[in-house]
N, CA, C, O and the ligand as a Tripos MOL2 file, in Angstrom:
@<TRIPOS>MOLECULE
protein
  313   311    79     0     0
PROTEIN
NO_CHARGES

@<TRIPOS>ATOM
      1 N          89.0020  102.6640   87.0390 N.3       1 MET1
      2 CA         89.1990  101.2200   87.1310 C.3       1 MET1
      3 C          89.6550  100.8710   88.5390 C.2       1 MET1
      4 O          90.3740  101.6420   89.1750 O.2       1 MET1
      5 N          89.2370   99.7070   89.0250 N.am      2 PRO2
      6 CA         89.6840   99.3030   90.3630 C.3       2 PRO2
      7 C          91.1990   99.1150   90.4120 C.2       2 PRO2
      8 O          91.8050   98.6440   89.4490 O.2       2 PRO2
      9 N          91.7950   99.4810   91.5240 N.am      3 ASP3
     10 CA         93.2150   99.2130   91.7560 C.3       3 ASP3
     11 C          93.3000   98.0740   92.7740 C.2       3 ASP3
     12 O          93.0730   98.2600   93.9690 O.2       3 ASP3
     13 N          93.6360   96.8900   92.2570 N.am      4 PHE4
     14 CA         93.5940   95.6960   93.1000 C.3       4 PHE4
     15 C          94.7710   95.6000   94.0640 C.2       4 PHE4
     16 O          94.8010   94.7080   94.9120 O.2       4 PHE4
     17 N          95.7300   96.4960   93.9460 N.am      5 THR5
     18 CA         96.9000   96.4400   94.8210 C.3       5 THR5
     19 C          96.8950   97.5580   95.8630 C.2       5 THR5
     20 O          97.8390   97.6730   96.6450 O.2       5 THR5
     21 N          95.8500   98.3800   95.8860 N.am      6 ALA6
     22 CA         95.8740   99.5890   96.7200 C.3       6 ALA6
     23 C          95.4180   99.3480   98.1530 C.2       6 ALA6
     24 O          95.6360  100.1900   99.0240 O.2       6 ALA6
     25 N          94.7900   98.2090   98.4020 N.am      7 HIS7
     26 CA         94.1590   97.9900   99.7090 C.3       7 HIS7
     27 C          94.7340   96.7410  100.3670 C.2       7 HIS7
     28 O          95.5170   96.0090   99.7610 O.2       7 HIS7
     29 N          94.3330   96.5100  101.6160 N.am      8 ARG8
     30 CA         94.9140   95.3530  102.3080 C.3       8 ARG8
     31 C          94.3100   94.0390  101.8490 C.2       8 ARG8
     32 O          94.7970   92.9710  102.2190 O.2       8 ARG8
     33 N          93.2590   94.1040  101.0530 N.am      9 HIS9
     34 CA         92.7290   92.9060  100.3890 C.3       9 HIS9
     35 C          92.2870   93.3310   98.9860 C.2       9 HIS9
     36 O          91.6610   94.3800   98.8330 O.2       9 HIS9
     37 N          92.6050   92.5270   97.9530 N.am     10 PRO10
     38 CA         92.2510   92.9410   96.5860 C.3      10 PRO10
     39 C          90.7600   93.2120   96.3980 C.2      10 PRO10
     40 O          90.3850   94.0960   95.6280 O.2      10 PRO10
     41 N          89.9100   92.4590   97.0960 N.am     11 ALA11
     42 CA         88.4620   92.6360   96.9010 C.3      11 ALA11
     43 C          87.9590   93.9710   97.4520 C.2      11 ALA11
     44 O          86.8330   94.3740   97.1590 O.2      11 ALA11
     45 N          88.7760   94.6550   98.2420 N.am     12 LEU12
     46 CA         88.3930   95.9900   98.7220 C.3      12 LEU12
     47 C          88.4060   97.0170   97.5950 C.2      12 LEU12
     48 O          87.9930   98.1600   97.7910 O.2      12 LEU12
     49 N          88.8770   96.6160   96.4190 N.am     13 SER13
     50 CA         88.9240   97.5500   95.2860 C.3      13 SER13
     51 C          87.5570   97.7360   94.6320 C.2      13 SER13
     52 O          87.4030   98.5880   93.7570 O.2      13 SER13
     53 N          86.5690   96.9510   95.0460 N.am     14 VAL14
     54 CA         85.2100   97.1380   94.5300 C.3      14 VAL14
     55 C          84.2490   97.3410   95.7080 C.2      14 VAL14
     56 O          84.5270   96.9260   96.8340 O.2      14 VAL14
     57 N          83.1050   97.9930   95.4200 N.am     15 ARG15
     58 CA         82.0550   98.1600   96.4260 C.3      15 ARG15
     59 C          81.4340   96.7990   96.7290 C.2      15 ARG15
     60 O          81.3630   95.9390   95.8520 O.2      15 ARG15
     61 N          80.9870   96.6030   97.9620 N.am     16 CYS16
     62 CA         80.3530   95.3310   98.3140 C.3      16 CYS16
     63 C          78.8780   95.3500   97.9260 C.2      16 CYS16
     64 O          78.1270   96.2080   98.3900 O.2      16 CYS16
     65 N          78.4500   94.3970   97.0660 N.am     17 PRO17
     66 CA         77.0380   94.3530   96.6910 C.3      17 PRO17
     67 C          76.1440   93.8490   97.8230 C.2      17 PRO17
     68 O          74.9260   94.0120   97.7690 O.2      17 PRO17
     69 N          76.7420   93.2390   98.8430 N.am     18 GLU18
     70 CA         75.9140   92.6620   99.9180 C.3      18 GLU18
     71 C          75.6660   93.6590  101.0430 C.2      18 GLU18
     72 O          74.5190   93.8850  101.4260 O.2      18 GLU18
     73 N          76.7230   94.2540  101.5730 N.am     19 CYS19
     74 CA         76.5240   95.1730  102.7040 C.3      19 CYS19
     75 C          76.6690   96.6330  102.2880 C.2      19 CYS19
     76 O          76.4110   97.5380  103.0820 O.2      19 CYS19
     77 N          77.0840   96.8620  101.0390 N.am     20 GLY20
     78 CA         77.1080   98.2200  100.5130 C.3      20 GLY20
     79 C          78.3240   99.0450  100.8820 C.2      20 GLY20
     80 O          78.3790  100.2330  100.5650 O.2      20 GLY20
     81 N          79.3070   98.4360  101.5510 N.am     21 LYS21
     82 CA         80.4950   99.2140  101.9250 C.3      21 LYS21
     83 C          81.2530   99.6570  100.6690 C.2      21 LYS21
     84 O          81.4160   98.8810   99.7270 O.2      21 LYS21
     85 N          81.7110  100.9020  100.6660 N.am     22 PRO22
     86 CA         82.4000  101.4170   99.4760 C.3      22 PRO22
     87 C          83.8240  100.8710   99.3570 C.2      22 PRO22
     88 O          84.3320  100.1850  100.2440 O.2      22 PRO22
     89 N          84.4330  101.1990   98.2440 N.am     23 VAL23
     90 CA         85.8250  100.8140   97.9790 C.3      23 VAL23
     91 C          86.7030  101.1840   99.1750 C.2      23 VAL23
     92 O          86.6290  102.3000   99.6890 O.2      23 VAL23
     93 N          87.5190  100.2510   99.6010 N.am     24 GLY24
     94 CA         88.4820  100.5140  100.6640 C.3      24 GLY24
     95 C          87.9580  100.2970  102.0660 C.2      24 GLY24
     96 O          88.7340  100.3440  103.0220 O.2      24 GLY24
     97 N          86.6640  100.0600  102.2200 N.am     25 VAL25
     98 CA         86.0730   99.8970  103.5520 C.3      25 VAL25
     99 C          85.6880   98.4340  103.7610 C.2      25 VAL25
    100 O          84.9640   97.8530  102.9520 O.2      25 VAL25
    101 N          86.1790   97.8410  104.8590 N.am     26 TRP26
    102 CA         85.9420   96.4260  105.1420 C.3      26 TRP26
    103 C          84.4510   96.1720  105.3670 C.2      26 TRP26
    104 O          83.7330   97.0370  105.8670 O.2      26 TRP26
    105 N          84.0000   94.9830  104.9940 N.am     27 CYS27
    106 CA         82.5970   94.6030  105.1530 C.3      27 CYS27
    107 C          82.1800   94.5290  106.6210 C.2      27 CYS27
    108 O          82.9650   94.1780  107.5020 O.2      27 CYS27
    109 N          80.9150   94.8740  106.8460 N.am     28 ARG28
    110 CA         80.3070   94.6930  108.1560 C.3      28 ARG28
    111 C          79.0390   93.8640  108.0060 C.2      28 ARG28
    112 O          78.3780   93.8850  106.9680 O.2      28 ARG28
    113 N          78.7180   93.1300  109.0770 N.am     29 ASP29
    114 CA         77.4530   92.4120  109.1220 C.3      29 ASP29
    115 C          76.3300   93.4330  109.2300 C.2      29 ASP29
    116 O          76.2760   94.1890  110.2000 O.2      29 ASP29
    117 N          75.4200   93.4660  108.2330 N.am     30 PRO30
    118 CA         74.3650   94.4880  108.2790 C.3      30 PRO30
    119 C          73.4780   94.3770  109.5270 C.2      30 PRO30
    120 O          72.9250   95.3770  109.9850 O.2      30 PRO30
    121 N          73.3430   93.1760  110.0690 N.am     31 ALA31
    122 CA         72.4650   92.9830  111.2290 C.3      31 ALA31
    123 C          73.1100   93.4920  112.5200 C.2      31 ALA31
    124 O          72.4400   94.1070  113.3500 O.2      31 ALA31
    125 N          74.3950   93.2390  112.6860 N.am     32 THR32
    126 CA         75.0530   93.5650  113.9630 C.3      32 THR32
    127 C          75.9500   94.7900  113.8640 C.2      32 THR32
    128 O          76.2900   95.3970  114.8790 O.2      32 THR32
    129 N          76.3340   95.1560  112.6430 N.am     33 GLY33
    130 CA         77.2670   96.2590  112.4780 C.3      33 GLY33
    131 C          78.7180   95.9000  112.7710 C.2      33 GLY33
    132 O          79.6000   96.7560  112.7060 O.2      33 GLY33
    133 N          78.9620   94.6400  113.0910 N.am     34 GLN34
    134 CA         80.3200   94.2000  113.4050 C.3      34 GLN34
    135 C          81.1080   93.9240  112.1180 C.2      34 GLN34
    136 O          80.5500   93.4880  111.1120 O.2      34 GLN34
    137 N          82.4050   94.1870  112.1770 N.am     35 LEU35
    138 CA         83.2680   93.7990  111.0640 C.3      35 LEU35
    139 C          83.2030   92.2830  110.8880 C.2      35 LEU35
    140 O          83.1860   91.5390  111.8680 O.2      35 LEU35
    141 N          83.1670   91.8360  109.6440 N.am     36 VAL36
    142 CA         83.1750   90.3980  109.3810 C.3      36 VAL36
    143 C          84.6220   89.9280  109.2280 C.2      36 VAL36
    144 O          85.5030   90.7020  108.8550 O.2      36 VAL36
    145 N          84.8490   88.6500  109.5230 N.am     37 ASP37
    146 CA         86.2080   88.1040  109.3970 C.3      37 ASP37
    147 C          86.6330   88.0460  107.9350 C.2      37 ASP37
    148 O          87.7510   88.4250  107.5860 O.2      37 ASP37
    149 N          85.7360   87.5730  107.0940 N.am     38 ASP38
    150 CA         86.0190   87.4330  105.6630 C.3      38 ASP38
    151 C          85.0690   88.3310  104.8830 C.2      38 ASP38
    152 O          83.8760   88.3960  105.1800 O.2      38 ASP38
    153 N          85.5990   89.0110  103.9000 N.am     39 LEU39
    154 CA         84.7740   89.8600  103.0390 C.3      39 LEU39
    155 C          83.6290   89.0280  102.4540 C.2      39 LEU39
    156 O          83.7840   87.8320  102.2090 O.2      39 LEU39
    157 N          82.4800   89.6730  102.2320 N.am     40 HIS40
    158 CA         81.3170   88.9530  101.7280 C.3      40 HIS40
    159 C          81.6230   88.2890  100.3860 C.2      40 HIS40
    160 O          82.2330   88.9080   99.5140 O.2      40 HIS40
    161 N          81.2020   87.0270  100.2150 N.am     41 PRO41
    162 CA         81.4860   86.3000   98.9660 C.3      41 PRO41
    163 C          81.0370   87.0270   97.7050 C.2      41 PRO41
    164 O          81.7500   86.9670   96.7040 O.2      41 PRO41
    165 N          79.8700   87.7260   97.6970 N.am     42 PRO42
    166 CA         79.5100   88.4400   96.4520 C.3      42 PRO42
    167 C          80.5140   89.5320   96.0920 C.2      42 PRO42
    168 O          80.7130   89.8380   94.9160 O.2      42 PRO42
    169 N          81.1480   90.1170   97.1140 N.am     43 ARG43
    170 CA         82.1780   91.1250   96.8440 C.3      43 ARG43
    171 C          83.4050   90.4700   96.2370 C.2      43 ARG43
    172 O          83.9970   91.0030   95.2980 O.2      43 ARG43
    173 N          83.7850   89.3300   96.7630 N.am     44 GLN44
    174 CA         84.9510   88.6410   96.2080 C.3      44 GLN44
    175 C          84.6780   88.2060   94.7760 C.2      44 GLN44
    176 O          85.5640   88.2590   93.9230 O.2      44 GLN44
    177 N          83.4210   87.7670   94.5100 N.am     45 ALA45
    178 CA         83.0590   87.3640   93.1440 C.3      45 ALA45
    179 C          83.0920   88.5740   92.2110 C.2      45 ALA45
    180 O          83.5740   88.4780   91.0820 O.2      45 ALA45
    181 N          82.5800   89.7130   92.6850 N.am     46 ALA46
    182 CA         82.5810   90.9250   91.8600 C.3      46 ALA46
    183 C          84.0100   91.3750   91.5710 C.2      46 ALA46
    184 O          84.3230   91.8130   90.4640 O.2      46 ALA46
    185 N          84.8680   91.2620   92.5730 N.am     47 ALA47
    186 CA         86.2650   91.6400   92.3760 C.3      47 ALA47
    187 C          86.9500   90.6970   91.3880 C.2      47 ALA47
    188 O          87.7530   91.1280   90.5610 O.2      47 ALA47
    189 N          86.6250   89.4100   91.4810 N.am     48 ASP48
    190 CA         87.2060   88.4390   90.5440 C.3      48 ASP48
    191 C          86.8290   88.7920   89.1030 C.2      48 ASP48
    192 O          87.6740   88.7820   88.2080 O.2      48 ASP48
    193 N          85.5400   89.1050   88.8970 N.am     49 LEU49
    194 CA         85.0750   89.4450   87.5500 C.3      49 LEU49
    195 C          85.7490   90.7160   87.0360 C.2      49 LEU49
    196 O          86.1710   90.7820   85.8820 O.2      49 LEU49
    197 N          85.8450   91.7230   87.9050 N.am     50 ALA50
    198 CA         86.4660   92.9880   87.5020 C.3      50 ALA50
    199 C          87.9450   92.7750   87.1890 C.2      50 ALA50
    200 O          88.4770   93.3470   86.2370 O.2      50 ALA50
    201 N          88.6010   91.9470   87.9970 N.am     51 PHE51
    202 CA         90.0220   91.6640   87.7730 C.3      51 PHE51
    203 C          90.2180   90.9640   86.4270 C.2      51 PHE51
    204 O          91.1160   91.3020   85.6560 O.2      51 PHE51
    205 N          89.3630   89.9920   86.1690 N.am     52 LEU52
    206 CA         89.4480   89.2490   84.9110 C.3      52 LEU52
    207 C          89.2640   90.1880   83.7150 C.2      52 LEU52
    208 O          90.0000   90.1020   82.7320 O.2      52 LEU52
    209 N          88.2750   91.0840   83.8090 N.am     53 ALA53
    210 CA         88.0010   92.0060   82.7140 C.3      53 ALA53
    211 C          89.1670   92.9670   82.4940 C.2      53 ALA53
    212 O          89.4620   93.3590   81.3650 O.2      53 ALA53
    213 N          89.8230   93.3390   83.5890 N.am     54 GLN54
    214 CA         90.8720   94.3510   83.5190 C.3      54 GLN54
    215 C          92.2290   93.7520   83.1590 C.2      54 GLN54
    216 O          92.9930   94.3570   82.4070 O.2      54 GLN54
    217 N          92.5300   92.5790   83.6850 N.am     55 HIS55
    218 CA         93.8860   92.0310   83.5530 C.3      55 HIS55
    219 C          93.9650   90.7560   82.7270 C.2      55 HIS55
    220 O          95.0610   90.3320   82.3570 O.2      55 HIS55
    221 N          92.8130   90.1270   82.4270 N.am     56 GLY56
    222 CA         92.8290   88.9280   81.6040 C.3      56 GLY56
    223 C          92.9510   87.6550   82.4330 C.2      56 GLY56
    224 O          93.2630   87.6910   83.6230 O.2      56 GLY56
    225 N          92.6940   86.5300   81.7700 N.am     57 HIS57
    226 CA         92.5720   85.2760   82.5170 C.3      57 HIS57
    227 C          93.9100   84.6800   82.9280 C.2      57 HIS57
    228 O          93.9380   83.7340   83.7140 O.2      57 HIS57
    229 N          95.0200   85.2080   82.4190 N.am     58 LEU58
    230 CA         96.3280   84.6610   82.8230 C.3      58 LEU58
    231 C          96.8900   85.3500   84.0630 C.2      58 LEU58
    232 O          97.8260   84.8480   84.6850 O.2      58 LEU58
    233 N          96.3260   86.4850   84.4170 N.am     59 ALA59
    234 CA         96.9060   87.2810   85.5020 C.3      59 ALA59
    235 C          96.4210   86.8180   86.8650 C.2      59 ALA59
    236 O          95.3660   86.1980   86.9980 O.2      59 ALA59
    237 N          97.2250   87.1360   87.8750 N.am     60 SER60
    238 CA         96.8130   86.9070   89.2540 C.3      60 SER60
    239 C          97.2950   88.0900   90.0800 C.2      60 SER60
    240 O          98.1570   88.8560   89.6500 O.2      60 SER60
    241 N          96.7230   88.2260   91.2710 N.am     61 VAL61
    242 CA         97.1910   89.2390   92.2070 C.3      61 VAL61
    243 C          97.7770   88.4880   93.3990 C.2      61 VAL61
    244 O          97.1280   87.6260   93.9920 O.2      61 VAL61
    245 N          99.0280   88.8390   93.7390 N.am     62 GLU62
    246 CA         99.7780   88.0530   94.7100 C.3      62 GLU62
    247 C         100.2030   88.9090   95.8860 C.2      62 GLU62
    248 O         100.5580   90.0770   95.7300 O.2      62 GLU62
    249 N         100.1610   88.3080   97.0610 N.am     63 ASN63
    250 CA        100.5720   88.9860   98.2890 C.3      63 ASN63
    251 C         102.0770   88.8070   98.4560 C.2      63 ASN63
    252 O         102.5430   87.6910   98.6870 O.2      63 ASN63
    253 N         102.8380   89.8840   98.3430 N.am     64 THR64
    254 CA        104.2890   89.8110   98.4220 C.3      64 THR64
    255 C         104.7690   90.6010   99.6390 C.2      64 THR64
    256 O         103.9890   91.3290  100.2530 O.2      64 THR64
    257 N         106.0440   90.4600   99.9870 N.am     65 PRO65
    258 CA        106.5680   91.2690  101.1030 C.3      65 PRO65
    259 C         106.4450   92.7730  100.8630 C.2      65 PRO65
    260 O         106.5390   93.5600  101.8050 O.2      65 PRO65
    261 N         106.2370   93.1730   99.6140 N.am     66 HIS66
    262 CA        106.1180   94.5980   99.2750 C.3      66 HIS66
    263 C         104.6630   94.9950   99.0360 C.2      66 HIS66
    264 O         104.3860   96.0710   98.5050 O.2      66 HIS66
    265 N         103.7380   94.1230   99.4320 N.am     67 GLY67
    266 CA        102.3230   94.4140   99.2320 C.3      67 GLY67
    267 C         101.7680   93.6050   98.0680 C.2      67 GLY67
    268 O         102.4530   92.7540   97.4990 O.2      67 GLY67
    269 N         100.5330   93.8820   97.7300 N.am     68 TRP68
    270 CA         99.8870   93.1640   96.6290 C.3      68 TRP68
    271 C         100.4940   93.5990   95.3110 C.2      68 TRP68
    272 O         100.7320   94.7860   95.0830 O.2      68 TRP68
    273 N         100.7470   92.6130   94.4320 N.am     69 GLN69
    274 CA        101.2800   92.9210   93.1060 C.3      69 GLN69
    275 C         100.5530   92.0860   92.0580 C.2      69 GLN69
    276 O         100.2000   90.9290   92.2910 O.2      69 GLN69
    277 N         100.3380   92.7070   90.8940 N.am     70 ILE70
    278 CA         99.7420   91.9990   89.7610 C.3      70 ILE70
    279 C         100.8380   91.1910   89.0650 C.2      70 ILE70
    280 O         101.8880   91.7260   88.7090 O.2      70 ILE70
    281 N         100.5800   89.9050   88.8790 N.am     71 ASN71
    282 CA        101.4710   89.0790   88.0600 C.3      71 ASN71
    283 C         100.7250   88.7750   86.7590 C.2      71 ASN71
    284 O          99.7690   88.0010   86.7630 O.2      71 ASN71
    285 N         101.1610   89.3870   85.6320 N.am     72 PRO72
    286 CA        100.4080   89.2260   84.3710 C.3      72 PRO72
    287 C         100.3430   87.7840   83.8880 C.2      72 PRO72
    288 O          99.4500   87.4270   83.1200 O.2      72 PRO72
    289 N         101.2820   86.9500   84.3310 N.am     73 GLN73
    290 CA        101.3120   85.5470   83.8870 C.3      73 GLN73
    291 C         101.1040   84.5890   85.0690 C.2      73 GLN73
    292 O         101.4850   83.4210   85.0000 O.2      73 GLN73
    293 N         100.5000   85.0880   86.1480 N.am     74 GLY74
    294 CA        100.4140   84.2980   87.3820 C.3      74 GLY74
    295 C          99.6310   83.0110   87.2680 C.2      74 GLY74
    296 O          99.8370   82.0790   88.0460 O.2      74 GLY74
    297 N          98.7260   82.9540   86.2940 N.am     75 ARG75
    298 CA         97.9320   81.7250   86.1410 C.3      75 ARG75
    299 C          98.3240   80.9550   84.8910 C.2      75 ARG75
    300 O          97.6540   79.9940   84.5140 O.2      75 ARG75
    301 N          99.4190   81.3790   84.2400 N.am     76 ALA76
    302 CA         99.8490   80.6830   83.0270 C.3      76 ALA76
    303 C         100.4130   79.3080   83.4020 C.2      76 ALA76
    304 O         101.0510   79.1470   84.4420 O.2      76 ALA76
    305 N         100.1710   78.3490   82.5540 N.am     77 ARG77
    306 CA        100.7330   77.0020   82.7410 C.3      77 ARG77
    307 C         101.5920   76.6790   81.5220 C.2      77 ARG77
    308 O         101.2330   77.0130   80.3930 O.2      77 ARG77
    309 N         102.7140   76.0340   81.7560 N.am     78 ASP78
    310 CA        103.5480   75.6850   80.6110 C.3      78 ASP78
    311 C         103.2350   74.2880   80.1030 C.2      78 ASP78
    312 O         103.8480   73.8310   79.1380 O.2      78 ASP78
    313 ZN         80.1310   93.2840  102.3830 Zn       79 ZN79
@<TRIPOS>BOND
     1     1     2 1
     2     2     3 1
     3     3     4 2
     4     3     5 am
     5     5     6 1
     6     6     7 1
     7     7     8 2
     8     7     9 am
     9     9    10 1
    10    10    11 1
    11    11    12 2
    12    11    13 am
    13    13    14 1
    14    14    15 1
    15    15    16 2
    16    15    17 am
    17    17    18 1
    18    18    19 1
    19    19    20 2
    20    19    21 am
    21    21    22 1
    22    22    23 1
    23    23    24 2
    24    23    25 am
    25    25    26 1
    26    26    27 1
    27    27    28 2
    28    27    29 am
    29    29    30 1
    30    30    31 1
    31    31    32 2
    32    31    33 am
    33    33    34 1
    34    34    35 1
    35    35    36 2
    36    35    37 am
    37    37    38 1
    38    38    39 1
    39    39    40 2
    40    39    41 am
    41    41    42 1
    42    42    43 1
    43    43    44 2
    44    43    45 am
    45    45    46 1
    46    46    47 1
    47    47    48 2
    48    47    49 am
    49    49    50 1
    50    50    51 1
    51    51    52 2
    52    51    53 am
    53    53    54 1
    54    54    55 1
    55    55    56 2
    56    55    57 am
    57    57    58 1
    58    58    59 1
    59    59    60 2
    60    59    61 am
    61    61    62 1
    62    62    63 1
    63    63    64 2
    64    63    65 am
    65    65    66 1
    66    66    67 1
    67    67    68 2
    68    67    69 am
    69    69    70 1
    70    70    71 1
    71    71    72 2
    72    71    73 am
    73    73    74 1
    74    74    75 1
    75    75    76 2
    76    75    77 am
    77    77    78 1
    78    78    79 1
    79    79    80 2
    80    79    81 am
    81    81    82 1
    82    82    83 1
    83    83    84 2
    84    83    85 am
    85    85    86 1
    86    86    87 1
    87    87    88 2
    88    87    89 am
    89    89    90 1
    90    90    91 1
    91    91    92 2
    92    91    93 am
    93    93    94 1
    94    94    95 1
    95    95    96 2
    96    95    97 am
    97    97    98 1
    98    98    99 1
    99    99   100 2
   100    99   101 am
   101   101   102 1
   102   102   103 1
   103   103   104 2
   104   103   105 am
   105   105   106 1
   106   106   107 1
   107   107   108 2
   108   107   109 am
   109   109   110 1
   110   110   111 1
   111   111   112 2
   112   111   113 am
   113   113   114 1
   114   114   115 1
   115   115   116 2
   116   115   117 am
   117   117   118 1
   118   118   119 1
   119   119   120 2
   120   119   121 am
   121   121   122 1
   122   122   123 1
   123   123   124 2
   124   123   125 am
   125   125   126 1
   126   126   127 1
   127   127   128 2
   128   127   129 am
   129   129   130 1
   130   130   131 1
   131   131   132 2
   132   131   133 am
   133   133   134 1
   134   134   135 1
   135   135   136 2
   136   135   137 am
   137   137   138 1
   138   138   139 1
   139   139   140 2
   140   139   141 am
   141   141   142 1
   142   142   143 1
   143   143   144 2
   144   143   145 am
   145   145   146 1
   146   146   147 1
   147   147   148 2
   148   147   149 am
   149   149   150 1
   150   150   151 1
   151   151   152 2
   152   151   153 am
   153   153   154 1
   154   154   155 1
   155   155   156 2
   156   155   157 am
   157   157   158 1
   158   158   159 1
   159   159   160 2
   160   159   161 am
   161   161   162 1
   162   162   163 1
   163   163   164 2
   164   163   165 am
   165   165   166 1
   166   166   167 1
   167   167   168 2
   168   167   169 am
   169   169   170 1
   170   170   171 1
   171   171   172 2
   172   171   173 am
   173   173   174 1
   174   174   175 1
   175   175   176 2
   176   175   177 am
   177   177   178 1
   178   178   179 1
   179   179   180 2
   180   179   181 am
   181   181   182 1
   182   182   183 1
   183   183   184 2
   184   183   185 am
   185   185   186 1
   186   186   187 1
   187   187   188 2
   188   187   189 am
   189   189   190 1
   190   190   191 1
   191   191   192 2
   192   191   193 am
   193   193   194 1
   194   194   195 1
   195   195   196 2
   196   195   197 am
   197   197   198 1
   198   198   199 1
   199   199   200 2
   200   199   201 am
   201   201   202 1
   202   202   203 1
   203   203   204 2
   204   203   205 am
   205   205   206 1
   206   206   207 1
   207   207   208 2
   208   207   209 am
   209   209   210 1
   210   210   211 1
   211   211   212 2
   212   211   213 am
   213   213   214 1
   214   214   215 1
   215   215   216 2
   216   215   217 am
   217   217   218 1
   218   218   219 1
   219   219   220 2
   220   219   221 am
   221   221   222 1
   222   222   223 1
   223   223   224 2
   224   223   225 am
   225   225   226 1
   226   226   227 1
   227   227   228 2
   228   227   229 am
   229   229   230 1
   230   230   231 1
   231   231   232 2
   232   231   233 am
   233   233   234 1
   234   234   235 1
   235   235   236 2
   236   235   237 am
   237   237   238 1
   238   238   239 1
   239   239   240 2
   240   239   241 am
   241   241   242 1
   242   242   243 1
   243   243   244 2
   244   243   245 am
   245   245   246 1
   246   246   247 1
   247   247   248 2
   248   247   249 am
   249   249   250 1
   250   250   251 1
   251   251   252 2
   252   251   253 am
   253   253   254 1
   254   254   255 1
   255   255   256 2
   256   255   257 am
   257   257   258 1
   258   258   259 1
   259   259   260 2
   260   259   261 am
   261   261   262 1
   262   262   263 1
   263   263   264 2
   264   263   265 am
   265   265   266 1
   266   266   267 1
   267   267   268 2
   268   267   269 am
   269   269   270 1
   270   270   271 1
   271   271   272 2
   272   271   273 am
   273   273   274 1
   274   274   275 1
   275   275   276 2
   276   275   277 am
   277   277   278 1
   278   278   279 1
   279   279   280 2
   280   279   281 am
   281   281   282 1
   282   282   283 1
   283   283   284 2
   284   283   285 am
   285   285   286 1
   286   286   287 1
   287   287   288 2
   288   287   289 am
   289   289   290 1
   290   290   291 1
   291   291   292 2
   292   291   293 am
   293   293   294 1
   294   294   295 1
   295   295   296 2
   296   295   297 am
   297   297   298 1
   298   298   299 1
   299   299   300 2
   300   299   301 am
   301   301   302 1
   302   302   303 1
   303   303   304 2
   304   303   305 am
   305   305   306 1
   306   306   307 1
   307   307   308 2
   308   307   309 am
   309   309   310 1
   310   310   311 1
   311   311   312 2
@<TRIPOS>SUBSTRUCTURE
     1 MET1         2 RESIDUE 1 A MET
     2 PRO2         6 RESIDUE 1 A PRO
     3 ASP3        10 RESIDUE 1 A ASP
     4 PHE4        14 RESIDUE 1 A PHE
     5 THR5        18 RESIDUE 1 A THR
     6 ALA6        22 RESIDUE 1 A ALA
     7 HIS7        26 RESIDUE 1 A HIS
     8 ARG8        30 RESIDUE 1 A ARG
     9 HIS9        34 RESIDUE 1 A HIS
    10 PRO10       38 RESIDUE 1 A PRO
    11 ALA11       42 RESIDUE 1 A ALA
    12 LEU12       46 RESIDUE 1 A LEU
    13 SER13       50 RESIDUE 1 A SER
    14 VAL14       54 RESIDUE 1 A VAL
    15 ARG15       58 RESIDUE 1 A ARG
    16 CYS16       62 RESIDUE 1 A CYS
    17 PRO17       66 RESIDUE 1 A PRO
    18 GLU18       70 RESIDUE 1 A GLU
    19 CYS19       74 RESIDUE 1 A CYS
    20 GLY20       78 RESIDUE 1 A GLY
    21 LYS21       82 RESIDUE 1 A LYS
    22 PRO22       86 RESIDUE 1 A PRO
    23 VAL23       90 RESIDUE 1 A VAL
    24 GLY24       94 RESIDUE 1 A GLY
    25 VAL25       98 RESIDUE 1 A VAL
    26 TRP26      102 RESIDUE 1 A TRP
    27 CYS27      106 RESIDUE 1 A CYS
    28 ARG28      110 RESIDUE 1 A ARG
    29 ASP29      114 RESIDUE 1 A ASP
    30 PRO30      118 RESIDUE 1 A PRO
    31 ALA31      122 RESIDUE 1 A ALA
    32 THR32      126 RESIDUE 1 A THR
    33 GLY33      130 RESIDUE 1 A GLY
    34 GLN34      134 RESIDUE 1 A GLN
    35 LEU35      138 RESIDUE 1 A LEU
    36 VAL36      142 RESIDUE 1 A VAL
    37 ASP37      146 RESIDUE 1 A ASP
    38 ASP38      150 RESIDUE 1 A ASP
    39 LEU39      154 RESIDUE 1 A LEU
    40 HIS40      158 RESIDUE 1 A HIS
    41 PRO41      162 RESIDUE 1 A PRO
    42 PRO42      166 RESIDUE 1 A PRO
    43 ARG43      170 RESIDUE 1 A ARG
    44 GLN44      174 RESIDUE 1 A GLN
    45 ALA45      178 RESIDUE 1 A ALA
    46 ALA46      182 RESIDUE 1 A ALA
    47 ALA47      186 RESIDUE 1 A ALA
    48 ASP48      190 RESIDUE 1 A ASP
    49 LEU49      194 RESIDUE 1 A LEU
    50 ALA50      198 RESIDUE 1 A ALA
    51 PHE51      202 RESIDUE 1 A PHE
    52 LEU52      206 RESIDUE 1 A LEU
    53 ALA53      210 RESIDUE 1 A ALA
    54 GLN54      214 RESIDUE 1 A GLN
    55 HIS55      218 RESIDUE 1 A HIS
    56 GLY56      222 RESIDUE 1 A GLY
    57 HIS57      226 RESIDUE 1 A HIS
    58 LEU58      230 RESIDUE 1 A LEU
    59 ALA59      234 RESIDUE 1 A ALA
    60 SER60      238 RESIDUE 1 A SER
    61 VAL61      242 RESIDUE 1 A VAL
    62 GLU62      246 RESIDUE 1 A GLU
    63 ASN63      250 RESIDUE 1 A ASN
    64 THR64      254 RESIDUE 1 A THR
    65 PRO65      258 RESIDUE 1 A PRO
    66 HIS66      262 RESIDUE 1 A HIS
    67 GLY67      266 RESIDUE 1 A GLY
    68 TRP68      270 RESIDUE 1 A TRP
    69 GLN69      274 RESIDUE 1 A GLN
    70 ILE70      278 RESIDUE 1 A ILE
    71 ASN71      282 RESIDUE 1 A ASN
    72 PRO72      286 RESIDUE 1 A PRO
    73 GLN73      290 RESIDUE 1 A GLN
    74 GLY74      294 RESIDUE 1 A GLY
    75 ARG75      298 RESIDUE 1 A ARG
    76 ALA76      302 RESIDUE 1 A ALA
    77 ARG77      306 RESIDUE 1 A ARG
    78 ASP78      310 RESIDUE 1 A ASP
    79 ZN79       313 GROUP 0 **** ****
């Protein structure tokens, strides 16, 4: 299962469907080979789906002073 807190961005926990970079490796522009500023949107979408399947619709992943952490109730509303 992907570990959404293990990398410097949660979406790095899945392979990129657009440029093919594996888990943990930042996206590159396939045409230029340069690192992209923002991870490819299909990768972020894939990570969102995987996160939802793994942690449920109430959870969120949050950037804290101690690194990324899963909040099981991060999207809960009272
Ligand atoms: Zn990519």
